[in-house]
C-alpha positions as CSV (number, residue, x, y, z in Angstrom):
1,M,31.3,-30.5,-58.9
2,N,31.3,-28.3,-55.8
3,L,34.9,-28.1,-54.5
4,S,33.9,-28.6,-50.8
5,F,31.8,-31.7,-51.7
6,F,34.6,-33.0,-54.0
7,I,37.1,-32.9,-51.1
8,A,34.6,-34.3,-48.6
9,R,33.9,-37.2,-51.0
10,K,37.7,-37.9,-51.4
11,Y,38.1,-38.0,-47.6
12,F,35.2,-40.5,-47.2
13,F,35.9,-42.8,-50.2
14,S,39.7,-42.7,-49.9
15,T,41.0,-46.2,-50.6
16,R,44.7,-45.3,-50.1
17,K,44.5,-45.3,-46.3
18,R,41.7,-47.0,-44.3
19,N,42.2,-45.8,-40.7
20,F,40.1,-45.7,-37.5
21,I,38.3,-42.5,-38.7
22,N,37.0,-44.3,-41.8
23,V,35.8,-47.2,-39.6
24,I,33.9,-44.8,-37.3
25,S,32.4,-43.1,-40.4
26,I,31.1,-46.4,-41.8
27,I,29.7,-47.4,-38.3
28,S,28.0,-44.0,-38.1
29,M,26.4,-44.5,-41.5
30,I,25.2,-48.0,-40.4
31,I,23.7,-46.6,-37.2
32,V,21.9,-43.8,-39.1
33,A,20.6,-46.5,-41.5
34,I,19.3,-48.7,-38.8
35,C,17.6,-45.9,-36.9
36,T,16.0,-44.5,-40.1
37,A,14.7,-48.0,-41.1
38,A,13.4,-48.5,-37.6
39,L,11.6,-45.2,-37.6
40,I,10.0,-45.9,-41.0
41,I,8.9,-49.4,-39.8
42,V,7.3,-48.1,-36.6
43,L,5.5,-45.2,-38.2
44,S,4.2,-47.6,-40.9
45,V,2.9,-50.0,-38.2
46,F,1.0,-47.0,-36.6
47,N,-0.4,-46.2,-40.0
48,G,-1.5,-49.8,-40.4
49,L,-3.1,-49.9,-37.0
50,E,-5.0,-46.7,-37.8
51,N,-6.1,-48.0,-41.1
52,L,-7.3,-51.3,-39.4
53,L,-9.3,-49.4,-36.8
54,R,-10.9,-47.3,-39.5
55,S,-12.0,-50.4,-41.4
56,L,-13.3,-52.1,-38.3
57,Y,-15.2,-49.1,-37.1
58,S,-16.7,-48.5,-40.6
59,A,-18.1,-52.0,-40.4
60,F,-20.0,-51.2,-37.2
61,D,-20.5,-47.4,-37.2
62,P,-22.5,-45.5,-39.8
63,Q,-21.0,-43.1,-42.4
64,I,-22.9,-40.3,-40.7
65,K,-24.4,-40.3,-37.3
66,V,-27.0,-37.7,-36.1
67,E,-27.5,-37.3,-32.4
68,L,-28.6,-34.7,-29.9
69,A,-25.8,-32.2,-29.1
70,V,-26.8,-32.1,-25.5
71,G,-28.8,-34.9,-24.0
72,K,-29.5,-38.6,-24.6
73,S,-32.6,-38.8,-26.8
74,F,-34.8,-36.6,-29.0
75,V,-38.3,-36.8,-30.3
76,L,-38.4,-37.9,-33.9
77,T,-41.1,-36.0,-35.7
78,D,-42.2,-36.5,-39.3
79,S,-40.8,-33.1,-40.3
80,L,-37.4,-33.9,-38.8
81,I,-37.1,-37.3,-40.6
82,Q,-38.3,-35.6,-43.8
83,K,-35.5,-32.9,-43.5
84,V,-32.9,-35.6,-43.2
85,Q,-34.3,-37.9,-46.0
86,N,-34.7,-34.9,-48.4
87,T,-31.0,-33.8,-48.0
88,E,-29.1,-34.3,-51.2
89,G,-26.9,-37.4,-51.1
90,V,-28.7,-39.2,-48.3
91,D,-29.5,-42.8,-49.2
92,I,-30.7,-44.7,-46.1
93,V,-31.8,-43.3,-42.7
94,T,-31.9,-45.8,-39.9
95,E,-33.6,-45.0,-36.6
96,V,-31.7,-46.1,-33.5
97,I,-32.6,-46.6,-29.9
98,E,-29.5,-47.5,-27.7
99,D,-29.4,-48.1,-24.0
100,Y,-28.0,-50.5,-21.4
101,A,-29.9,-53.6,-20.4
102,Y,-29.6,-56.8,-18.3
103,V,-29.6,-60.0,-20.3
104,K,-30.1,-63.6,-19.0
105,Y,-29.7,-66.8,-21.0
106,R,-30.4,-70.0,-19.2
107,D,-28.0,-69.8,-16.2
108,S,-25.8,-67.0,-17.5
109,E,-26.3,-63.3,-17.2
110,M,-24.6,-60.0,-18.1
111,V,-25.1,-56.3,-18.8
112,V,-25.0,-55.3,-22.5
113,T,-25.8,-52.4,-24.8
114,I,-29.1,-53.0,-26.6
115,K,-29.2,-51.3,-30.0
116,G,-32.6,-51.2,-31.6
117,V,-32.5,-50.5,-35.3
118,S,-35.2,-50.1,-37.9
119,E,-35.6,-52.7,-40.6
120,N,-33.5,-50.8,-43.2
121,F,-30.4,-51.2,-41.1
122,L,-29.6,-54.5,-42.9
123,D,-29.8,-52.6,-46.2
124,Q,-26.8,-50.6,-45.2
125,N,-24.8,-53.9,-45.5
126,R,-22.4,-52.8,-42.7
127,I,-22.1,-56.1,-40.8
128,D,-22.9,-58.6,-43.6
129,T,-19.3,-59.8,-43.8
130,A,-18.9,-59.8,-39.9
131,I,-21.5,-62.6,-39.3
132,V,-19.7,-65.7,-38.1
133,S,-22.6,-67.9,-37.0
134,G,-26.4,-68.1,-37.7
135,E,-28.5,-66.2,-40.3
136,L,-28.4,-62.4,-40.5
137,K,-32.0,-61.3,-39.8
138,L,-33.9,-59.1,-37.3
139,R,-37.4,-60.3,-38.0
140,E,-39.0,-63.2,-39.8
141,N,-42.6,-64.5,-39.8
142,D,-43.5,-62.0,-37.1
143,I,-40.7,-63.4,-34.9
144,N,-38.0,-61.0,-33.5
145,Y,-34.3,-62.1,-33.7
146,A,-31.3,-60.6,-32.0
147,I,-27.8,-60.2,-33.6
148,I,-25.3,-60.7,-30.8
149,G,-21.6,-60.0,-30.5
150,R,-19.2,-63.0,-30.3
151,G,-18.1,-62.0,-26.8
152,V,-21.7,-61.9,-25.6
153,Q,-22.2,-65.3,-27.1
154,Y,-19.2,-66.7,-25.3
155,A,-20.2,-65.1,-22.0
156,L,-23.8,-66.4,-22.1
157,S,-23.0,-69.7,-24.0
158,V,-25.6,-68.8,-26.6
159,M,-26.5,-71.2,-29.4
160,P,-27.8,-69.1,-32.4
161,G,-30.7,-70.8,-34.2
162,N,-31.8,-72.6,-31.0
163,E,-35.5,-71.5,-30.6
164,V,-36.0,-73.4,-27.3
165,Y,-34.1,-70.9,-25.1
166,P,-34.6,-67.2,-25.8
167,L,-32.6,-64.3,-24.5
168,Q,-34.4,-62.7,-21.5
169,I,-33.7,-58.9,-21.6
170,H,-34.5,-56.8,-18.6
171,Y,-34.5,-53.0,-18.4
172,I,-34.6,-51.1,-15.1
173,K,-37.2,-48.3,-15.2
174,D,-37.1,-44.9,-13.5
175,V,-39.4,-45.5,-10.6
176,K,-40.7,-42.9,-8.2
177,T,-39.5,-43.2,-4.6
178,G,-41.7,-45.2,-2.4
179,S,-43.0,-47.6,-5.0
180,I,-43.4,-51.2,-3.7
181,D,-44.7,-52.8,-6.8
182,V,-41.8,-55.0,-8.0
183,S,-43.3,-55.4,-11.4
184,K,-42.9,-51.7,-12.0
185,L,-39.2,-51.7,-11.3
186,Y,-38.3,-53.2,-14.6
187,S,-39.6,-54.4,-17.9
188,R,-38.8,-57.7,-19.6
189,K,-39.0,-59.1,-23.1
190,N,-37.8,-62.3,-24.7
191,I,-36.0,-62.6,-28.1
192,L,-34.4,-65.4,-30.0
193,P,-30.7,-65.2,-30.9
194,G,-30.5,-65.3,-34.7
195,S,-26.9,-64.7,-35.5
196,V,-23.4,-63.7,-34.2
197,F,-21.1,-61.0,-35.4
198,A,-17.4,-60.5,-34.8
199,I,-15.9,-57.1,-35.5
200,E,-13.9,-55.7,-32.7
201,K,-13.5,-56.9,-29.1
202,N,-15.2,-53.8,-27.5
203,Y,-18.2,-54.3,-29.8
204,D,-18.3,-58.1,-29.6
205,E,-18.4,-58.1,-25.8
206,N,-21.1,-55.5,-25.4
207,Y,-23.6,-55.1,-28.2
208,I,-26.8,-56.8,-29.2
209,F,-28.8,-55.6,-32.2
210,V,-32.6,-56.0,-32.0
211,P,-35.6,-54.7,-34.0
212,L,-36.5,-51.1,-33.3
213,E,-40.0,-51.9,-32.2
214,F,-38.7,-54.5,-29.7
215,A,-36.3,-51.9,-28.2
216,R,-39.0,-49.2,-28.2
217,D,-41.4,-51.4,-26.2
218,L,-38.8,-52.7,-23.8
219,L,-37.2,-49.4,-23.1
220,D,-40.5,-47.4,-23.3
221,Y,-39.0,-44.8,-25.7
222,G,-42.2,-44.1,-27.6
223,N,-41.3,-41.8,-30.5
224,K,-37.9,-40.9,-29.0
225,R,-34.7,-41.9,-30.6
226,T,-31.0,-41.8,-29.5
227,S,-29.6,-41.3,-33.0
228,L,-30.1,-41.5,-36.7
229,E,-27.6,-43.5,-38.8
230,I,-27.2,-42.5,-42.4
231,K,-25.7,-44.1,-45.5
232,V,-24.7,-41.8,-48.2
233,L,-25.5,-42.4,-51.9
234,S,-22.6,-43.7,-54.0
235,G,-20.7,-40.9,-55.7
236,H,-21.6,-38.3,-53.1
237,S,-19.0,-36.8,-50.6
238,I,-19.7,-37.9,-47.1
239,N,-18.3,-34.6,-45.7
240,R,-20.4,-32.6,-48.0
241,V,-23.6,-34.4,-47.0
242,K,-22.5,-34.0,-43.4
243,E,-22.2,-30.2,-43.8
244,Q,-25.6,-30.0,-45.5
245,L,-27.2,-31.9,-42.6
246,R,-25.6,-29.6,-40.1
247,E,-27.2,-26.6,-41.9
248,V,-30.6,-28.3,-42.1
249,L,-30.7,-29.5,-38.5
250,G,-29.1,-26.6,-36.7
251,N,-27.0,-26.4,-33.6
252,N,-29.3,-28.7,-31.5
253,F,-27.9,-31.8,-33.3
254,A,-24.4,-33.1,-33.6
255,V,-23.7,-34.5,-37.1
256,K,-20.5,-36.7,-37.2
257,N,-18.7,-38.7,-39.8
258,N,-17.0,-42.0,-39.0
259,E,-13.7,-40.3,-37.9
260,E,-15.5,-37.7,-35.7
261,Q,-17.4,-40.5,-33.9
262,H,-14.0,-41.7,-32.6
263,A,-12.2,-38.4,-32.6
264,D,-10.5,-39.0,-29.2
265,L,-9.1,-42.3,-30.2
266,Y,-7.7,-41.0,-33.5
267,K,-6.2,-38.0,-31.7
268,L,-4.6,-40.4,-29.1
269,L,-3.2,-42.6,-31.9
270,N,-1.7,-39.6,-33.8
271,L,-0.3,-38.3,-30.5
272,E,1.4,-41.6,-29.8
273,K,2.7,-41.6,-33.3
274,L,4.1,-38.1,-32.8
275,F,5.8,-39.1,-29.5
276,V,7.3,-42.2,-31.2
277,F,8.6,-40.0,-34.0
278,I,10.2,-37.6,-31.5
279,A,11.6,-40.4,-29.4
280,F,13.2,-42.1,-32.5
281,S,14.5,-38.7,-33.6
282,F,16.3,-38.4,-30.3
283,I,17.7,-41.9,-30.7
284,L,18.8,-40.9,-34.2
285,A,20.5,-37.8,-32.8
286,V,22.3,-39.9,-30.2
287,G,23.4,-42.4,-32.9
288,S,24.6,-39.5,-35.0
289,I,27.0,-38.4,-32.2
290,N,29.4,-40.8,-33.8
291,I,29.4,-38.4,-36.8
292,F,30.5,-35.7,-34.5
293,F,33.5,-37.7,-33.2
294,A,34.4,-38.9,-36.7
295,L,34.4,-35.3,-38.1
296,T,36.4,-34.0,-35.1
297,M,39.0,-36.7,-35.5
298,L,39.0,-36.1,-39.2
299,A,39.7,-32.4,-38.7
300,I,42.7,-33.3,-36.4
301,D,43.9,-35.9,-38.9
302,K,43.7,-33.5,-41.9
303,K,45.1,-30.4,-40.2
304,K,48.0,-30.3,-42.7
305,D,45.6,-30.4,-45.6
306,I,43.5,-27.7,-44.0
307,S,46.6,-25.5,-43.5
308,M,47.6,-26.1,-47.1
309,L,44.1,-25.0,-48.3
310,Y,44.4,-21.8,-46.3
311,A,47.9,-21.2,-47.8
312,M,46.3,-21.6,-51.3
313,G,43.7,-18.9,-50.4
314,A,40.8,-20.9,-49.0
315,G,38.6,-19.2,-46.4
316,N,36.8,-20.3,-43.3
317,G,33.6,-20.8,-45.3
318,L,35.1,-23.4,-47.6
319,I,36.6,-25.4,-44.7
320,K,33.3,-25.4,-42.9
321,R,31.5,-26.6,-46.0
322,I,34.0,-29.4,-46.5
323,F,33.3,-30.9,-43.1
324,I,29.5,-30.2,-43.2
325,S,29.6,-32.0,-46.6
326,E,31.5,-34.9,-45.0
327,G,28.8,-35.2,-42.4
328,A,26.1,-35.0,-45.0
329,I,27.7,-37.9,-47.0
330,I,27.7,-40.0,-43.9
331,S,24.1,-39.2,-42.7
332,F,22.5,-39.0,-46.1
333,G,24.1,-42.2,-47.2
334,G,22.8,-43.9,-44.0
335,T,19.4,-42.2,-44.5
336,I,19.0,-43.5,-48.1
337,I,20.0,-47.0,-47.1
338,G,17.6,-46.8,-44.1
339,L,14.7,-45.5,-46.1
340,V,15.2,-48.3,-48.7
341,L,15.6,-50.9,-46.0
342,G,12.6,-49.8,-44.1
343,G,10.5,-49.6,-47.2
344,V,11.5,-53.1,-48.3
345,I,10.8,-54.6,-44.9
346,C,7.3,-52.9,-44.9
347,W,6.6,-54.1,-48.4
348,L,7.6,-57.7,-47.4
349,Q,5.3,-57.5,-44.3
350,Q,2.4,-56.2,-46.4
351,N,2.8,-58.9,-49.1
352,F,4.2,-61.9,-47.2
353,G,3.4,-61.3,-43.5
354,L,6.9,-61.7,-42.0
355,I,5.7,-61.1,-38.4
356,S,2.4,-62.4,-37.1
357,M,0.2,-61.0,-34.4
358,G,0.8,-64.1,-32.3
359,M,-2.8,-64.5,-31.2
360,E,-5.3,-66.9,-32.7
361,T,-8.2,-64.6,-31.9
362,S,-6.7,-61.5,-33.5
363,V,-8.5,-59.7,-36.2
364,L,-5.5,-60.0,-38.6
365,E,-3.0,-62.8,-38.8
366,N,-0.1,-60.5,-39.4
367,Y,0.9,-57.0,-38.1
368,P,-0.7,-54.4,-40.4
369,V,1.6,-51.9,-42.0
370,R,0.9,-49.0,-44.4
371,M,3.6,-46.7,-45.8
372,H,2.9,-43.0,-46.2
373,L,5.1,-40.7,-48.3
374,T,5.0,-38.0,-45.6
375,D,6.7,-40.4,-43.1
376,F,9.7,-40.7,-45.5
377,I,9.8,-36.9,-46.0
378,Y,9.6,-36.0,-42.3
379,T,12.2,-38.6,-41.5
380,S,14.6,-37.2,-44.2
381,L,14.0,-33.7,-42.9
382,S,14.8,-34.7,-39.3
383,V,18.1,-36.3,-40.5
384,I,19.0,-33.1,-42.4
385,F,18.3,-31.0,-39.3
386,I,20.3,-33.3,-37.0
387,T,23.2,-33.5,-39.5
388,L,23.5,-29.7,-39.7
389,I,23.7,-29.4,-35.9
390,I,26.1,-32.3,-35.5
391,S,28.5,-31.3,-38.2
392,Y,28.7,-27.6,-37.4
393,R,30.9,-27.8,-34.4
394,P,33.6,-30.0,-36.0
395,A,33.6,-27.7,-39.0
396,V,34.3,-24.8,-36.6
397,I,37.1,-26.8,-35.0
398,A,38.6,-27.4,-38.5
399,T,39.0,-23.7,-39.1
400,R,41.5,-23.4,-36.2
401,Y,44.1,-25.2,-38.2
402,N,44.8,-22.2,-40.4
403,S,48.4,-21.7,-39.3
404,I,51.5,-22.6,-41.3
405,E,52.6,-24.4,-38.1
406,H,50.4,-27.4,-39.1
407,L,52.1,-27.9,-42.5
């Protein structure tokens, strides 16, 4: 066993004399353990929230989305759709027309986002499990049906399946200045509410799915589309298919996977996680100041031992290593306890739901957590770095007691 570590261990685990220094050392270890466990738990909650967002968005957003790089809509030609459909790995290509519209239902009204989708949208099976009321359908017996968000349903007091009162959807047209014909200011079409979906608040309160032909006629888009939504064949890499589509379509089109469709949100989430990690690292550093005081007082308490080691031929390097090793025992012991404690709490939350979201309308009943090995590694590395900094100064102080006067 390394001599410096052997002496440091003797100092820490000494049972012959429990003094104030030992108490501070134990308290320091407990503080490091609590801070480490807290950091692991908070980072795991961020991971859980990110994973939850990905699962929610994957239920609403396509695996791959093709839209115009600059502009709102593009003309969908036969050659363009063939290029996309013939790309290796592409399974389903759904045509989409998306725009804002004004909706009225009986005495209620609101502005929503109308999303017209071709019939094969339902074949993508993205919102099948999100239907909370009514029957999932866009068209039946030549009758058009709308799939509305739960927030829209609440705002308009819509009853799915009620064929007496349809949704009245109005779209404001671009009218030339000076026109006085009110009928040309907007277009209006009626559609029956068929079902209600519940995915995420932002979607639930704003979106209504309608058949593509209905949206095309209402919005007067003709052969223009706002995007193409693509489902990839099972067994094919989404990113590989995405890159192939970029090569085929060129720079005029933006081809995005699910994460790129919400790039700003994920960047913000990762940035928040980084700042939380930095903040807790500072808290951990402040908590580790107790290690500094414990080692400083230990150096004063053991000055006779240090002088004796110098008399026996020890050098400054050995003395420094003894006190750095002492700091390592305190911090590493606390870190291991904290990592285990944080991991156990996260595991219990994952399997038994110790803490609930506290909201009846929340997507999940309990707070989501997801442990990542990298969080444990980075936390351990931060503790090592802090320990080296904290322990170095007391180790230097200990080298001052190299005189026979202290024997």
